[in-house]
C-alpha atoms as a printed R data frame, in Angstrom:
    type eleno elety resid chain resno       x       y       z
1   ATOM     1    CA   MET     A     1 -33.721  22.092 101.475
2   ATOM     2    CA   PRO     A     2 -35.009  18.633 100.438
3   ATOM     3    CA   SER     A     3 -38.487  18.570  98.971
4   ATOM     4    CA   LEU     A     4 -41.539  17.452 100.922
5   ATOM     5    CA   THR     A     5 -41.705  14.459  98.580
6   ATOM     6    CA   PHE     A     6 -38.194  13.429  99.577
7   ATOM     7    CA   ALA     A     7 -38.936  13.916 103.270
8   ATOM     8    CA   ARG     A     8 -41.981  11.655 102.926
9   ATOM     9    CA   ARG     A     9 -39.913   9.078 101.052
10  ATOM    10    CA   ALA     A    10 -37.213   9.137 103.719
11  ATOM    11    CA   THR     A    11 -39.833   8.726 106.440
12  ATOM    12    CA   ALA     A    12 -41.467   5.823 104.597
13  ATOM    13    CA   ALA     A    13 -38.084   4.116 104.160
14  ATOM    14    CA   ALA     A    14 -37.290   4.557 107.860
15  ATOM    15    CA   LEU     A    15 -40.664   3.048 108.822
16  ATOM    16    CA   ALA     A    16 -40.111   0.094 106.482
17  ATOM    17    CA   LEU     A    17 -36.700  -0.562 108.000
18  ATOM    18    CA   ALA     A    18 -38.126  -0.281 111.511
19  ATOM    19    CA   ALA     A    19 -40.779  -2.839 110.593
20  ATOM    20    CA   ASP     A    20 -38.094  -5.199 109.286
21  ATOM    21    CA   ARG     A    21 -36.184  -4.717 112.533
22  ATOM    22    CA   LEU     A    22 -39.229  -5.559 114.652
23  ATOM    23    CA   ARG     A    23 -39.817  -8.709 112.605
24  ATOM    24    CA   GLY     A    24 -36.178  -9.709 113.034
25  ATOM    25    CA   ARG     A    25 -35.699  -9.576 109.270
26  ATOM    26    CA   MET     A    26 -32.287  -8.529 108.020
27  ATOM    27    CA   ARG     A    27 -31.949  -7.649 104.348
28  ATOM    28    CA   PRO     A    28 -29.511  -5.477 102.403
29  ATOM    29    CA   PHE     A    29 -30.846  -1.998 101.735
30  ATOM    30    CA   VAL     A    30 -27.551  -0.082 101.293
31  ATOM    31    CA   VAL     A    31 -25.013  -0.280  98.486
32  ATOM    32    CA   ASN     A    32 -21.430   0.882  98.915
33  ATOM    33    CA   HIS     A    33 -20.039   1.457  95.431
34  ATOM    34    CA   LEU     A    34 -16.565   2.510  94.328
35  ATOM    35    CA   VAL     A    35 -17.149   3.745  90.790
36  ATOM    36    CA   THR     A    36 -13.374   4.072  90.286
37  ATOM    37    CA   VAL     A    37 -10.181   3.705  92.282
38  ATOM    38    CA   ARG     A    38  -8.516   6.381  90.153
39  ATOM    39    CA   CYS     A    39  -7.814   9.609  92.033
40  ATOM    40    CA   ASN     A    40  -6.243  12.997  91.321
41  ATOM    41    CA   LEU     A    41  -4.847  13.245  94.882
42  ATOM    42    CA   ARG     A    42  -2.370  10.989  96.677
43  ATOM    43    CA   CYS     A    43  -3.440  11.236 100.296
44  ATOM    44    CA   PRO     A    44  -0.870   9.209 102.260
45  ATOM    45    CA   PHE     A    45  -3.448   7.663 104.622
46  ATOM    46    CA   CYS     A    46  -6.035   6.720 101.991
47  ATOM    47    CA   TYR     A    47  -7.319   3.148 102.192
48  ATOM    48    CA   VAL     A    48  -8.413   3.067  98.523
49  ATOM    49    CA   SER     A    49  -6.029   5.178  96.426
50  ATOM    50    CA   GLY     A    50  -3.101   5.776  98.777
51  ATOM    51    CA   PRO     A    51   0.560   5.141  97.899
52  ATOM    52    CA   GLU     A    52   0.498   1.463  98.862
53  ATOM    53    CA   GLN     A    53  -2.642   0.864  96.826
54  ATOM    54    CA   GLN     A    54  -1.594   2.318  93.483
55  ATOM    55    CA   GLN     A    55   0.384  -0.597  92.043
56  ATOM    56    CA   TRP     A    56  -2.279  -3.095  93.131
57  ATOM    57    CA   SER     A    57  -5.012  -0.928  91.628
58  ATOM    58    CA   ARG     A    58  -3.203  -0.616  88.293
59  ATOM    59    CA   ALA     A    59  -2.899  -4.408  88.141
60  ATOM    60    CA   HIS     A    60  -6.344  -5.405  89.468
61  ATOM    61    CA   GLN     A    61  -8.646  -2.409  88.974
62  ATOM    62    CA   PRO     A    62  -7.357  -0.535  85.898
63  ATOM    63    CA   ARG     A    63  -9.551   1.962  84.122
64  ATOM    64    CA   SER     A    64 -10.122  -0.570  81.349
65  ATOM    65    CA   ALA     A    65 -11.731  -2.937  83.881
66  ATOM    66    CA   GLU     A    66 -14.270  -0.398  85.189
67  ATOM    67    CA   MET     A    67 -17.899  -1.109  84.434
68  ATOM    68    CA   THR     A    68 -19.232   0.793  81.455
69  ATOM    69    CA   THR     A    69 -21.967   3.405  81.697
70  ATOM    70    CA   ALA     A    70 -24.552   0.899  80.490
71  ATOM    71    CA   GLN     A    71 -23.392  -1.752  82.970
72  ATOM    72    CA   MET     A    72 -23.536   0.671  85.892
73  ATOM    73    CA   ARG     A    73 -26.980   1.909  84.919
74  ATOM    74    CA   GLU     A    74 -28.239  -1.674  84.737
75  ATOM    75    CA   PHE     A    75 -26.709  -2.393  88.153
76  ATOM    76    CA   TYR     A    76 -28.459   0.658  89.606
77  ATOM    77    CA   ARG     A    77 -31.782  -0.317  88.012
78  ATOM    78    CA   GLN     A    78 -31.511  -3.631  89.849
79  ATOM    79    CA   LEU     A    79 -30.913  -1.797  93.138
80  ATOM    80    CA   VAL     A    80 -34.147   0.135  92.596
81  ATOM    81    CA   ALA     A    81 -36.017  -3.079  91.775
82  ATOM    82    CA   GLU     A    82 -34.669  -4.765  94.913
83  ATOM    83    CA   ARG     A    83 -35.923  -1.887  97.096
84  ATOM    84    CA   PHE     A    84 -32.579  -0.495  98.209
85  ATOM    85    CA   HIS     A    85 -32.870   2.797 100.085
86  ATOM    86    CA   LEU     A    86 -29.340   4.212 100.290
87  ATOM    87    CA   ALA     A    87 -26.395   4.383  97.876
88  ATOM    88    CA   VAL     A    88 -22.966   5.445  99.136
89  ATOM    89    CA   VAL     A    89 -20.959   6.339  96.026
90  ATOM    90    CA   LEU     A    90 -17.256   7.067  96.207
91  ATOM    91    CA   GLY     A    91 -13.834   6.301  94.769
92  ATOM    92    CA   GLY     A    92 -11.015   7.054  94.278
93  ATOM    93    CA   GLU     A    93 -12.458  10.301  93.037
94  ATOM    94    CA   PRO     A    94 -15.901   9.675  91.506
95  ATOM    95    CA   LEU     A    95 -15.963  12.971  89.580
96  ATOM    96    CA   LEU     A    96 -13.214  11.636  87.324
97  ATOM    97    CA   ARG     A    97 -15.991   9.706  85.579
98  ATOM    98    CA   ALA     A    98 -17.527  12.030  83.006
99  ATOM    99    CA   ASP     A    99 -20.649   9.815  82.938
100 ATOM   100    CA   PHE     A   100 -21.233  10.184  86.679
101 ATOM   101    CA   ALA     A   101 -24.475  12.169  86.401
102 ATOM   102    CA   GLU     A   102 -25.843   9.761  83.809
103 ATOM   103    CA   ILE     A   103 -25.155   6.851  86.155
104 ATOM   104    CA   LEU     A   104 -26.617   8.543  89.239
105 ATOM   105    CA   GLY     A   105 -29.682   9.602  87.281
106 ATOM   106    CA   VAL     A   106 -31.043   6.052  87.577
107 ATOM   107    CA   LEU     A   107 -31.215   6.492  91.364
108 ATOM   108    CA   GLU     A   108 -32.408  10.096  91.487
109 ATOM   109    CA   GLY     A   109 -35.641  10.388  93.447
110 ATOM   110    CA   ARG     A   110 -35.569   6.673  94.263
111 ATOM   111    CA   LEU     A   111 -32.658   6.249  96.688
112 ATOM   112    CA   PHE     A   112 -30.860   8.526  99.103
113 ATOM   113    CA   VAL     A   113 -27.551   9.029  97.264
114 ATOM   114    CA   ALA     A   114 -24.500  10.129  99.264
115 ATOM   115    CA   VAL     A   115 -21.436  11.036  97.198
116 ATOM   116    CA   PHE     A   116 -17.960  11.368  98.714
117 ATOM   117    CA   THR     A   117 -15.445  13.574  96.882
118 ATOM   118    CA   ASN     A   118 -12.144  15.305  97.581
119 ATOM   119    CA   GLY     A   119 -13.690  18.458  96.103
120 ATOM   120    CA   TRP     A   120 -10.892  19.200  93.612
121 ATOM   121    CA   LEU     A   121 -13.223  18.975  90.602
122 ATOM   122    CA   LEU     A   122 -16.479  19.847  92.334
123 ATOM   123    CA   GLU     A   123 -16.851  23.474  91.242
124 ATOM   124    CA   GLU     A   124 -16.103  22.842  87.568
125 ATOM   125    CA   ARG     A   125 -18.048  19.575  87.348
126 ATOM   126    CA   LEU     A   126 -20.892  20.458  89.671
127 ATOM   127    CA   GLU     A   127 -23.534  19.177  87.275
128 ATOM   128    CA   LEU     A   128 -22.215  15.647  87.813
129 ATOM   129    CA   VAL     A   129 -23.565  15.568  91.397
130 ATOM   130    CA   ALA     A   130 -26.940  17.150  90.616
131 ATOM   131    CA   PRO     A   131 -28.760  13.788  90.976
132 ATOM   132    CA   ALA     A   132 -27.273  13.236  94.467
133 ATOM   133    CA   THR     A   133 -29.036  13.783  97.775
134 ATOM   134    CA   ALA     A   134 -25.923  14.697  99.756
135 ATOM   135    CA   VAL     A   135 -22.300  15.400  98.883
136 ATOM   136    CA   PHE     A   136 -19.517  14.971 101.415
137 ATOM   137    CA   VAL     A   137 -16.344  16.943 100.749
138 ATOM   138    CA   SER     A   138 -13.113  15.798 102.398
139 ATOM   139    CA   LEU     A   139 -11.604  18.625 104.429
140 ATOM   140    CA   ASP     A   140  -9.019  17.967 107.125
141 ATOM   141    CA   ALA     A   141  -7.996  21.474 108.197
142 ATOM   142    CA   PRO     A   142  -9.546  24.964 107.967
143 ATOM   143    CA   ASP     A   143  -6.600  26.336 105.964
144 ATOM   144    CA   ASP     A   144  -3.757  25.244 103.697
145 ATOM   145    CA   GLN     A   145  -2.602  22.578 106.149
146 ATOM   146    CA   HIS     A   146  -5.218  20.566 104.288
147 ATOM   147    CA   ASP     A   147  -2.972  20.840 101.192
148 ATOM   148    CA   ARG     A   148  -0.080  19.235 103.057
149 ATOM   149    CA   LEU     A   149  -2.267  16.511 104.551
150 ATOM   150    CA   ARG     A   150  -3.636  15.676 101.111
151 ATOM   151    CA   ALA     A   151  -0.273  16.091  99.370
152 ATOM   152    CA   MET     A   152  -1.660  18.564  96.833
153 ATOM   153    CA   PRO     A   153  -1.155  22.365  96.767
154 ATOM   154    CA   GLY     A   154  -4.443  24.179  96.260
155 ATOM   155    CA   ALA     A   155  -6.607  21.327  97.593
156 ATOM   156    CA   PHE     A   156  -8.099  23.473 100.365
157 ATOM   157    CA   ASP     A   157  -9.107  26.371  98.118
158 ATOM   158    CA   ARG     A   158 -10.640  24.076  95.521
159 ATOM   159    CA   ALA     A   159 -12.566  22.064  98.131
160 ATOM   160    CA   VAL     A   160 -13.972  25.254  99.685
161 ATOM   161    CA   ARG     A   161 -14.921  26.669  96.282
162 ATOM   162    CA   GLY     A   162 -16.660  23.384  95.549
163 ATOM   163    CA   LEU     A   163 -18.624  23.591  98.784
164 ATOM   164    CA   GLU     A   164 -19.598  27.179  98.039
165 ATOM   165    CA   ALA     A   165 -20.707  26.279  94.517
166 ATOM   166    CA   LEU     A   166 -22.711  23.345  95.830
167 ATOM   167    CA   ARG     A   167 -24.565  25.519  98.318
168 ATOM   168    CA   SER     A   168 -25.246  28.370  95.901
169 ATOM   169    CA   ARG     A   169 -25.938  26.518  92.645
170 ATOM   170    CA   LEU     A   170 -27.404  23.225  93.894
171 ATOM   171    CA   PRO     A   171 -29.128  24.151  97.168
172 ATOM   172    CA   GLU     A   172 -31.366  21.096  96.965
173 ATOM   173    CA   VAL     A   173 -28.283  18.852  97.402
174 ATOM   174    CA   ARG     A   174 -27.128  18.681 101.026
175 ATOM   175    CA   ALA     A   175 -23.470  19.702 101.454
176 ATOM   176    CA   ALA     A   176 -21.398  18.196 104.259
177 ATOM   177    CA   ILE     A   177 -17.765  17.927 105.375
178 ATOM   178    CA   ASN     A   178 -15.953  14.686 106.164
179 ATOM   179    CA   THR     A   179 -12.779  15.080 108.254
180 ATOM   180    CA   THR     A   180 -10.164  12.364 108.728
181 ATOM   181    CA   VAL     A   181  -8.576  12.807 112.153
182 ATOM   182    CA   THR     A   182  -4.882  11.902 112.108
183 ATOM   183    CA   ALA     A   183  -1.840  12.652 114.247
184 ATOM   184    CA   ALA     A   184  -1.205  15.717 112.083
185 ATOM   185    CA   ASN     A   185  -4.573  17.426 112.606
186 ATOM   186    CA   VAL     A   186  -6.065  16.001 115.814
187 ATOM   187    CA   SER     A   187  -5.363  19.285 117.622
188 ATOM   188    CA   ARG     A   188  -7.417  21.167 115.025
189 ATOM   189    CA   VAL     A   189 -10.716  19.414 115.631
190 ATOM   190    CA   PRO     A   190 -12.078  22.464 117.536
191 ATOM   191    CA   GLU     A   191 -11.251  24.658 114.542
192 ATOM   192    CA   MET     A   192 -12.952  22.264 112.136
193 ATOM   193    CA   LEU     A   193 -16.070  22.319 114.292
194 ATOM   194    CA   ALA     A   194 -16.007  26.113 114.179
195 ATOM   195    CA   PHE     A   195 -15.351  26.106 110.420
196 ATOM   196    CA   ALA     A   196 -18.364  23.861 109.728
197 ATOM   197    CA   ARG     A   197 -20.518  25.949 112.062
198 ATOM   198    CA   ALA     A   198 -19.556  29.174 110.292
199 ATOM   199    CA   PHE     A   199 -20.049  27.569 106.882
200 ATOM   200    CA   GLY     A   200 -23.443  26.237 107.908
201 ATOM   201    CA   VAL     A   201 -22.917  22.579 106.972
202 ATOM   202    CA   PRO     A   202 -22.865  19.350 108.989
203 ATOM   203    CA   ILE     A   203 -19.519  17.677 109.643
204 ATOM   204    CA   ALA     A   204 -18.424  14.091 110.287
205 ATOM   205    CA   PHE     A   205 -15.171  12.908 111.875
206 ATOM   206    CA   GLN     A   206 -13.401   9.573 111.814
207 ATOM   207    CA   PRO     A   207  -9.893   8.211 112.303
208 ATOM   208    CA   PRO     A   208  -8.079   6.648 109.307
209 ATOM   209    CA   SER     A   209  -8.565   3.004 110.163
210 ATOM   210    CA   PHE     A   210 -10.988   1.484 107.703
211 ATOM   211    CA   GLU     A   211  -9.005  -1.324 106.081
212 ATOM   212    CA   GLY     A   212 -11.624  -3.835 107.262
213 ATOM   213    CA   GLN     A   213 -14.320  -3.349 104.626
214 ATOM   214    CA   PHE     A   214 -11.883  -2.829 101.755
215 ATOM   215    CA   ALA     A   215  -9.390  -5.552 102.673
216 ATOM   216    CA   VAL     A   216  -8.928  -7.978  99.795
217 ATOM   217    CA   GLU     A   217  -6.569 -10.940  99.674
218 ATOM   218    CA   GLY     A   218  -3.215  -9.778  98.323
219 ATOM   219    CA   ARG     A   219  -4.011  -6.098  98.539
220 ATOM   220    CA   PRO     A   220  -1.545  -4.062 100.641
221 ATOM   221    CA   SER     A   221  -2.767  -2.233 103.729
222 ATOM   222    CA   ALA     A   222  -2.891   1.544 103.811
223 ATOM   223    CA   THR     A   223  -0.762   3.718 106.083
224 ATOM   224    CA   SER     A   224  -3.659   4.239 108.494
225 ATOM   225    CA   ALA     A   225  -1.761   2.869 111.484
226 ATOM   226    CA   ARG     A   226   1.194   5.198 110.896
227 ATOM   227    CA   ALA     A   227  -1.131   8.180 110.450
228 ATOM   228    CA   ALA     A   228  -3.128   7.473 113.598
229 ATOM   229    CA   ALA     A   229  -3.278  10.047 116.363
230 ATOM   230    CA   ALA     A   230  -2.019   9.107 119.804
231 ATOM   231    CA   PRO     A   231  -4.811   7.403 121.785
232 ATOM   232    CA   GLY     A   232  -4.972  10.154 124.401
233 ATOM   233    CA   ALA     A   233  -5.188  12.959 121.863
234 ATOM   234    CA   LEU     A   234  -7.776  11.078 119.805
235 ATOM   235    CA   ALA     A   235  -9.865  10.395 122.898
236 ATOM   236    CA   GLU     A   236  -9.809  14.059 123.882
237 ATOM   237    CA   ALA     A   237 -10.820  15.110 120.365
238 ATOM   238    CA   PHE     A   238 -13.758  12.706 120.231
239 ATOM   239    CA   ARG     A   239 -14.949  13.699 123.674
240 ATOM   240    CA   LEU     A   240 -15.087  17.254 122.341
241 ATOM   241    CA   ILE     A   241 -16.937  16.067 119.238
242 ATOM   242    CA   ARG     A   242 -19.375  14.106 121.405
243 ATOM   243    CA   ASP     A   243 -20.010  17.121 123.646
244 ATOM   244    CA   SER     A   244 -20.526  19.387 120.634
245 ATOM   245    CA   ALA     A   245 -23.075  16.977 119.199
246 ATOM   246    CA   ALA     A   246 -24.862  16.800 122.563
247 ATOM   247    CA   ARG     A   247 -25.147  20.589 122.562
248 ATOM   248    CA   GLY     A   248 -27.000  20.431 119.268
249 ATOM   249    CA   GLU     A   249 -24.208  21.257 116.820
250 ATOM   250    CA   ASP     A   250 -24.524  19.788 113.333
251 ATOM   251    CA   VAL     A   251 -22.177  16.846 113.905
252 ATOM   252    CA   ILE     A   252 -22.888  13.566 112.101
253 ATOM   253    CA   GLY     A   253 -22.640  10.370 114.098
254 ATOM   254    CA   THR     A   254 -24.115   8.567 117.079
255 ATOM   255    CA   ARG     A   255 -23.068   8.960 120.665
256 ATOM   256    CA   ALA     A   256 -22.125   5.276 120.591
257 ATOM   257    CA   PHE     A   257 -19.636   5.956 117.767
258 ATOM   258    CA   PHE     A   258 -18.082   8.897 119.587
259 ATOM   259    CA   ASP     A   259 -17.787   6.710 122.705
260 ATOM   260    CA   LEU     A   260 -16.232   3.896 120.661
261 ATOM   261    CA   VAL     A   261 -13.373   6.113 119.503
262 ATOM   262    CA   ALA     A   262 -13.030   8.197 122.678
263 ATOM   263    CA   GLU     A   263 -12.816   5.096 124.864
264 ATOM   264    CA   ASN     A   264 -10.780   3.077 122.337
265 ATOM   265    CA   ARG     A   265 -13.146   0.133 122.452
266 ATOM   266    CA   PRO     A   266 -11.779  -2.784 120.421
267 ATOM   267    CA   SER     A   267 -14.894  -3.758 118.463
268 ATOM   268    CA   TYR     A   268 -18.691  -3.864 118.324
269 ATOM   269    CA   PRO     A   269 -21.342  -6.262 116.978
270 ATOM   270    CA   CYS     A   270 -21.287  -5.422 113.270
271 ATOM   271    CA   HIS     A   271 -24.337  -5.850 111.038
272 ATOM   272    CA   TYR     A   272 -22.784  -4.120 108.033
273 ATOM   273    CA   PRO     A   273 -22.376  -7.282 105.887
274 ATOM   274    CA   GLU     A   274 -26.011  -8.248 106.545
275 ATOM   275    CA   LEU     A   275 -27.368  -4.864 105.474
276 ATOM   276    CA   VAL     A   276 -24.957  -3.679 102.780
277 ATOM   277    CA   LEU     A   277 -24.159  -4.878  99.288
278 ATOM   278    CA   GLY     A   278 -20.490  -4.181  98.980
279 ATOM   279    CA   PRO     A   279 -18.160  -2.620  98.808
280 ATOM   280    CA   VAL     A   280 -18.711  -3.098  95.094
281 ATOM   281    CA   PHE     A   281 -15.455  -2.470  93.264
282 ATOM   282    CA   PRO     A   282 -15.218  -0.682  89.884
283 ATOM   283    CA   ASN     A   283 -14.998  -3.987  87.992
284 ATOM   284    CA   GLY     A   284 -18.234  -5.207  89.599
285 ATOM   285    CA   ASP     A   285 -16.731  -7.451  92.290
286 ATOM   286    CA   VAL     A   286 -18.788  -7.527  95.487
287 ATOM   287    CA   ILE     A   287 -16.310  -7.857  98.337
288 ATOM   288    CA   GLY     A   288 -17.268  -9.901 101.380
289 ATOM   289    CA   CYS     A   289 -15.672  -7.804 104.091
290 ATOM   290    CA   THR     A   290 -15.524 -10.564 106.720
291 ATOM   291    CA   GLN     A   291 -13.844 -12.916 104.254
292 ATOM   292    CA   SER     A   292 -11.716 -10.392 102.313
293 ATOM   293    CA   ARG     A   293 -12.648 -11.846  98.939
294 ATOM   294    CA   PRO     A   294 -15.361 -11.421  96.293
295 ATOM   295    CA   VAL     A   295 -18.723 -13.082  96.871
296 ATOM   296    CA   GLY     A   296 -20.009 -12.287  93.379
297 ATOM   297    CA   ASN     A   297 -19.819  -9.836  90.500
298 ATOM   298    CA   VAL     A   298 -22.717  -7.562  89.541
299 ATOM   299    CA   ARG     A   299 -21.574  -7.451  85.934
300 ATOM   300    CA   SER     A   300 -22.162 -11.181  85.467
301 ATOM   301    CA   THR     A   301 -24.720 -12.047  88.157
302 ATOM   302    CA   PRO     A   302 -27.980 -10.283  89.037
303 ATOM   303    CA   VAL     A   303 -28.032  -8.516  92.404
304 ATOM   304    CA   LYS     A   304 -30.915 -10.691  93.590
305 ATOM   305    CA   GLU     A   305 -28.925 -13.872  92.951
306 ATOM   306    CA   ILE     A   306 -25.825 -12.526  94.681
307 ATOM   307    CA   MET     A   307 -27.798 -11.660  97.823
308 ATOM   308    CA   ALA     A   308 -29.340 -15.160  97.838
309 ATOM   309    CA   SER     A   309 -26.015 -16.918  97.322
310 ATOM   310    CA   ARG     A   310 -24.280 -19.065  99.926
311 ATOM   311    CA   ALA     A   311 -21.144 -16.897  99.686
312 ATOM   312    CA   PHE     A   312 -23.098 -13.727 100.484
313 ATOM   313    CA   ARG     A   313 -24.961 -15.363 103.364
314 ATOM   314    CA   ASP     A   314 -21.760 -16.813 104.838
315 ATOM   315    CA   ASN     A   315 -20.141 -13.384 104.721
316 ATOM   316    CA   ALA     A   316 -23.200 -11.825 106.377
317 ATOM   317    CA   ALA     A   317 -23.107 -14.411 109.157
318 ATOM   318    CA   GLY     A   318 -19.556 -13.333 109.941
319 ATOM   319    CA   GLY     A   319 -20.610  -9.763 110.749
320 ATOM   320    CA   PRO     A   320 -21.745  -9.858 114.395
321 ATOM   321    CA   PRO     A   321 -18.694 -11.849 115.620
322 ATOM   322    CA   CYS     A   322 -16.249  -9.799 113.485
323 ATOM   323    CA   ARG     A   323 -13.521  -8.142 115.511
324 ATOM   324    CA   LYS     A   324 -12.093  -5.741 112.923
325 ATOM   325    CA   GLY     A   325 -13.905  -2.895 114.676
326 ATOM   326    CA   CYS     A   326 -13.981  -0.506 111.691
327 ATOM   327    CA   ARG     A   327 -13.813   3.112 112.918
328 ATOM   328    CA   ASP     A   328 -16.167   4.393 110.242
329 ATOM   329    CA   TRP     A   329 -19.220   6.360 111.399
330 ATOM   330    CA   GLY     A   330 -21.375   4.988 108.584
331 ATOM   331    CA   ILE     A   331 -20.525   1.343 109.236
332 ATOM   332    CA   HIS     A   332 -20.822   1.715 112.980
333 ATOM   333    CA   ASP     A   333 -24.038   3.706 113.012
334 ATOM   334    CA   LEU     A   334 -25.780   1.347 110.614
335 ATOM   335    CA   SER     A   335 -24.910  -1.458 113.030
336 ATOM   336    CA   ALA     A   336 -26.008   0.700 115.963
337 ATOM   337    CA   VAL     A   337 -29.554   0.891 114.594
338 ATOM   338    CA   TYR     A   338 -29.823  -2.894 114.631
339 ATOM   339    CA   GLY     A   339 -27.736  -3.335 117.764
340 ATOM   340    CA   LYS     A   340 -29.994  -1.121 119.881
341 ATOM   341    CA   ARG     A   341 -27.277   1.495 120.387
342 ATOM   342    CA   PHE     A   342 -29.083   4.179 118.377
343 ATOM   343    CA   GLU     A   343 -30.669   6.800 120.621
344 ATOM   344    CA   LEU     A   344 -33.495   9.234 119.912
345 ATOM   345    CA   SER     A   345 -30.991  12.093 120.001
346 ATOM   346    CA   ASP     A   346 -28.984  10.301 117.284
347 ATOM   347    CA   ALA     A   347 -32.075  10.029 115.090
348 ATOM   348    CA   ARG     A   348 -32.780  13.722 115.543
349 ATOM   349    CA   ARG     A   349 -29.192  14.573 114.622
350 ATOM   350    CA   TYR     A   350 -29.317  12.519 111.406
351 ATOM   351    CA   TYR     A   351 -32.693  13.990 110.502
352 ATOM   352    CA   ARG     A   352 -31.402  17.515 111.003
353 ATOM   353    CA   ALA     A   353 -28.305  16.814 108.917
354 ATOM   354    CA   PHE     A   354 -29.944  15.115 105.945
355 ATOM   355    CA   VAL     A   355 -33.690  15.590 105.850
356 ATOM   356    CA   HIS     A   356 -34.720  18.806 107.618
């Protein structure tokens, strides 16, 4: 259960953002940071560390090019100074960095920190996520089918043990499940809803089609298209997810996002590049998602200067007309807040999942 202090901080941040929205002021308040592209799994549909990405990552984002502990801590100190409110921290597998807790410590109590992990190392390295606010564990089936989907025997058991350890040993950190809905597991969405309900944690769903924000010139696309569920099956699954959320189940996401996927809408007005710094790659490159190239590097240029740069502003201007239509609940729902597609019931659902 988050502390009263955190609840007050979250409420204050929400009010500040609402005030910005009323004034028509758009400023980045979220960072999306890949601390590494290294991963101990080889999920075939992954858009960061999947099979097609590995050779490119070894050439362009090797371990030797990752920011050092000191560089990451300085980057995070700048985020605090620039009044960021939310940090989405992922990989690759972020728990492969032994300095992860030291890095996150800069943000602890200052930003809402959401960590995404495959859960393989979570139980044995639980202390690394202690500074986080919420930890999302990837889980695509309620049994060992998850192992086959993630191409790693034992992945299900280790992810579940990680979730259990998180709930028992770090109860102040909110545990959640993130499920990628593919052709192989679309029929098991009802079981995943039941699994999350029985486990007592919120769950998010999304299809594997997020190349948009991570697309970089010369980087190969992931296998998302080949992993995609048939449109009819995906629509049925997301109608079920939408109905479950409407009944009050702990499902993360807005009704507008569920409708987007269920009705196979091609795109939506996207405000992500106006409101988010990143994705920031492990070497410090800040990728302009509408332009598919770096707009700066946090290792060599202060965050404040990057956000004021012509390259950053040009990328931000390309957001609303962008037609990539990323099927990512975080990207979509952030845009929904500023696109007037965020309902009171959505706000209650997010509050219940992360604050209450």
